[in-house]
N, C-alpha and C positions, 0 to 999 in steps of 0.2 A: 504493500500500500504506500509505503514511503517513496518507493521508486516512482510509482505512478504520480504521486503528488509533485515530485521534482520535475517530471516530464511536463506536467500541466503548467507549472510555474515557468519552465523554459519556453513553452509554447506561447504563453502570454507575453513573455519578454520579446520573443521573436516577432509577435504580431505588432508590438510597439515599435520595434526597430526593423523596418523592412530591409535595411542594408544587411542585417544579420541573416535574414532568410536567404538573400541572394548569395551570400558567402557560402551558406550550407549547400545550395544548389550547385554552386561552382565546385565545391569539394566533391560532390556526388559525381559530377561530370568527369573529374580527373580520375 
């Protein structure tokens, strides 16, 4: 449950910072 909460928090942070989401997509591309 703790891991899920951390993921939710990270997702919320990513939604706030679009640049972070783009960085993740770039990492996935590499």
